[in-house]
N, C-alpha and C positions, 0 to 999 in steps of 0.2 A: 652759468649755463653756456654750453658750447655753441659756436656759430652753427647755423643750419646745415652747411655742408659738412662740417666736422661732426655734427651730431648724427647725421645720416651714416657717415662712415663708422662712427662708434657703434651705432645700432646694428649695422650689418656685421661688423666684426664680433659684437657680442652675441648675435644670433648664431653665427658660424661656430664660435667656440662653445656655445651652449649645445649645439647639435653634436659637437665632437665629444663633450663629456657624457652626454646621454648615450651615445653609441658605445663609448668605452665602458660605461657602467654596466652594459649588457654582456660584456665579455667576462668569462669565468676562467682565469688561468688554472691549469691543472697542476703546475709545479708550485709547491708550497712557498719556495723562496721568492716567487714572483708576486704572491698575493699582497704582501705589504707594499711593494713598489707599485702595483696596480692601483691600490686604494689611494696612495699618495699622489699618483699621476692624475687620477680622477679629481681629487681634491684641489690640486694645483691648477687644473684647467678651470674648475668651478670658480676659483679665486680670481683668475684672469677675466673670465666672462662676467663675473659680478662687477668687477671694476669698470669694465667697458660700458656695461648697461647703466651702472650708477652714474658715470660721468655723462652719458647721453641723456638720462632722464632726471638728473639732479636729485637723486634719492641716495640715501646713505648705503654704501656698498654692503655693510653687514646684513641689511635686510635681504638682499639677494643671496648672500652666503648662507644664511639660515634656511631660506626658502629652497634653494637648490640642494642643500644638504638633506632636507626633508624628502625631496623628490628622489635624490640618489639613494637614500635609505629604502624608499619604497620600491625602487628598481632593483634592489638586492645588494647594494654595496654595504659591506659590514665594517664597523669600526673595530679597533683592537690593535694590539702591538704598538708600533711606532706612532701611529696616529693618536692613540689614547694618551701616550706619554706627552706628546707635543701639545695636545689639546689641554691637558692638565696644566702644563707649564704656561700655555696661553691664557688660561683663565686666571692664574695667579698674577701674570704680568699685567692683565687688564685691570685687576683690582689695585695693583701697585700704581698704575697710571691714574686711576681715580683718586688715590691718596695724594699723588702729586698735584692734582688739580684743585683739591679742597684748600681753600684759603681761610684758615681759622680766624685771622685778624679781620678779614672781610666779613665773616659771619658775626663776630663780636660787635662790629660797628652797627649792625642792623638786626641785633638778636631778637628782640621782642616781636617785631612785625614779621621778620623772616621765619621765626619759629612757628608763628601762627599759620602762615601760608604753607610752609613746608610740611608741617605735621598734619594740617587739615587736608592737603592734597594727597597725603599718604593714608590717612585714617578713613576718609570718606569712601573711596572705592573698596577698601578692604572690608569695611563694615557691611557693604552690600554684597560683595563677592563671596565671603565665607558662608553665610546662610544659604545662598543660592547653590553653592557647591555641595553643601550638606543635604539639601533637598534632592540633589541629583545623585546622592549615594556615596559621596566621599566621606571618609572618616575625619575626625576633628583635625588631626595633624596634616593630612593631605589638603583639606579645605583651607586651613590657615596658611600653609605654605603657598598654595595657589593665590590666596588673597595678597600675600606679600609680593609675589611675582608680578601681579598685574597692577600693583599700587606704587611701584618704584618709578623713578624718572631717569633721564639721562642728562647729566651735567654737560657732557660734550655737545649734545644737540642744542640744549638751551643756550650754551655759550656761543655757538656759531650763529644762532638767530639773533641773540642780543648784540653780538659784535657787528653784525651786518645792518640791523635795523634800528637799534636803540643806542648803542654805545656802552662799552663795558664800564666806563668811569662815570656815567650818568647816574643820578639817584635811582631811576627806574631800573637801569641795568644792574646796579649793585643789589637792589632789592630782589630782582628775579634770580640772579645767580646765587645769592646767599640762601634763598628759599629752596632752590633746587638742590644745593649742597646738603641742606638739612634733611630734605626728603630722601636723598641718596644715603646719608649716614643712617637714618632711621631704618631703611630697608635692609642695609647691610647688617646692622645690629640685630634686627628681628630675625633675619635669615640665619645668622650665626647661632642665635639662641635656640632656634627650632631644630637644627640638625646636630647640635652638640651631643656627645655621649660622655657622661660623667665617669671619671676614673682618676687614679692618683697621677698618672701621666698627664692627664688633662690639666690638673691643678698646677703641676710644674710648668706646663706649656703656657698657661695663662699668666703665671707669675713672670715667666720669661718675657712675655709680650709687654708686661708693664715695666720691666726693668731694662731689658736689652736694647730696645730701639734708641732711647736717649743716649745711653752709653756708646752705642755703635755710631751714632751721629757725631758725638764729640770725638771719638777715635778717628773717624774718617776725615774730619776737618783738620786734625792734627797731622795727617800724612803729608809727606813732601809731594811736590808736583809730579804726578804720574802720567800726565797727558790724558787727553780725552778718551783714547782707546783703553787705557788702563783703568780709568774710572768706570767706563761701561762694563768692562770685564768683571770688576768688583760687584757691580749692581746685579749682573746676571748670575754670578756665583751665589750672592745672597738670596736671590729669588729661588734658585734651585734648592738651596739649603732649607729655606722656609717651606717650600712645597714638600720636600722630603720629610721634614720634621712633622708637618701637619698630617701627612698620610700615615706616618708611623703611629701617631697618637690617635688617629681615627677621626680627625676633623678636616674640613676643607680649608685650604689656605686663604680663603677669601678675606677673613678678618686680619690675619697676620700680614698678608701682602698689603692690605689697605693701611695698616698701622705703619708698616715699613715705608710706604710711600709718603705718609705724613712726616715720619721721622727724618727722612732723607731729602726733604724738599730743598734745603739749603745746598746740599751736596749735589743733587741730581738736577736741579732746575736751572743751572747755568746754561745759556742758550746752546753752545755746541754739544754738551753732554745730553741735555734734554732732547735736542734734535735727533741725535743718534739713537737714544733709547726709544724715543717715540717712533722713529722709522722702523726699528727692529720689531717693536711690539705691534704697531698698527699695520705694518707692511708684511709681516711674516707670522708671528705667533697668534695674534688676535684672529686673523682670517682662518687659520687652521682650527682654532677653537670654535668659531661660529659654524663652520661647515661640519666639523665633527659632532657638535651638539645636535645639529639637524639630523645627521645620520643616526645618532644614538636614539632619537625619539622614533615614534612609530606613526606611519601613515597607512597602516594596514587597511583601515576603512576611511578613505579620504573624505567622503561625504560627511561622516559623523564627526571627524576631527575638524573639518571646516565649519560645521554648524556650531560646535562647541567653542571654536575660536571666535566666531561672530558674537556668541552669547557673552564670552569673557570681555570682548571689546565693548559691547553695549552696556554691561554693568560696571565697567571700570573707567572708560574714557570720559563720559559726561560728569560723573561725580568727582573726577580728578580735576578737570578743567574749571568747573564752576567755582569752587572755593578760591582758586587763584585769581580768576577774573573779578570776583567780588571783593576779596580781602586786599588785593593789591592796590585798589583805588586809583588805578591808572586810567587814562582817558581813552574812550572809544576803542578804535581798532587796535591800539597798543595793548590794552588789557587783554583782548581776545587773542592777539598774536602770542603774547607771553603765555596765556593759559593753554593755547593749542600746543605750544612747544613742550609743555610739561607732560603731554600724553605720550611722547616718544620715550620708550622704555626698553630698548633692545638689549643693552649690555647685561644689566643685572637680572632682568627677567629671563634671558636665555641661560645665564649662569645658574639661576635657581632651578630651572627645569632640568638642566644637565646634571647637576649634583643630586637633585631629587630622584632621578632615574637611577643613578649610580648607587645611591643609598637604599633604594627600594621603597622610598617614601611616596613617590609619585609614579603612577603607571606610565608606560611609554606613550600611550595614546593621549593621555592628558598632557604629558610633556610636549607632544607635538602640537596640541591645541594652544598651549601657553606660548610656544615659540611662534606659531602662525599668527596668533593674536598680537604678539609683539611686533611682528613684521607689518601687519595691518595698521597698528597704532602709529608706527613710525612713518609709514607712507601717508596715512591720514593727516598726521601732524604737518608734514611737508605741504600737502594740498591746502590745508586750512590756513597755515601761516602765509602762503602765497596769496590765498583768496582774501585774506584780511588786509592786503596792501592798499586797495582802494579806500577802505575805511580809515586806515592809518594816515593816508595822505589827505583825507577830506578835512 
């Protein structure tokens, strides 16, 4: 948390830059060559204002990026062209980063209990959300995809909370992290299975996913010293190739990028390489994706979207947190702090809504509600985790 004086300065700067992107969103360039630059300028200012407000309020900046993207789309900013390409690359890069974060040895050491917590925290909200969505008129595929979107979690958020309050190496910390990883893997696999389109090309693609990553990892380890910049260039080239191949086959790169991250952990997780890759993804590609995802969704009826978002939050957050609190068997406020952190689900939830709209599986208004509920859930998780501190210290 920033000091009071610095916090006030950040809030004022965030408000000023927010006013700037709102005003710029209302401008409609007449020259076609300016439209791409106009959209990218709006998005870049949104990213800066999100960062300033996130630092001032101690809230994850992607929450503001998605929220401001939704508002920009409502004001008339259109995605397309360069922004769509960068957003697609950003979504692949995010899943690559998730793959780098998954520690399979960590999971194996805590498998039985972690699997029970992770799968229960994924299945419980989904079991409630799917029938609710079908009652509201969604078809089976749209309802199931919505259920997956609101049932995922965020390893990054859980990690930051565990690191600050519990300790990554403590038994409680290991249990929470491995459970969150299993929930993340379950949501990625379920999402990939729902959006896949069967074809001969797909079978070749899936066979390549099984064979290529281990061979690629071995090949890269055998390369001579290229310097950190060279290794970063190789990783970016691989991500672009994976994204292109996935689009050609007709699937999203989420699973391939995730597997690539798992396979290249030894190559990409050395501190200097990891730091540079993480800075590029979290500082540039990921924010572009979050803002573009918000713009892609629809806020044509803000009141209806907000009500649906609140409903999705109500049917997903409590049933997600409760199994974690009960099955973790942690003491008092620690159990509730870990349980509350599992409710933050911004990354994969936003990705599912973004891909669902692009594939025509989810309507733009529902995508907006999913993203808005993810923003609400992430902010609520921050409030609840901080609110549990007196219990934790008792």
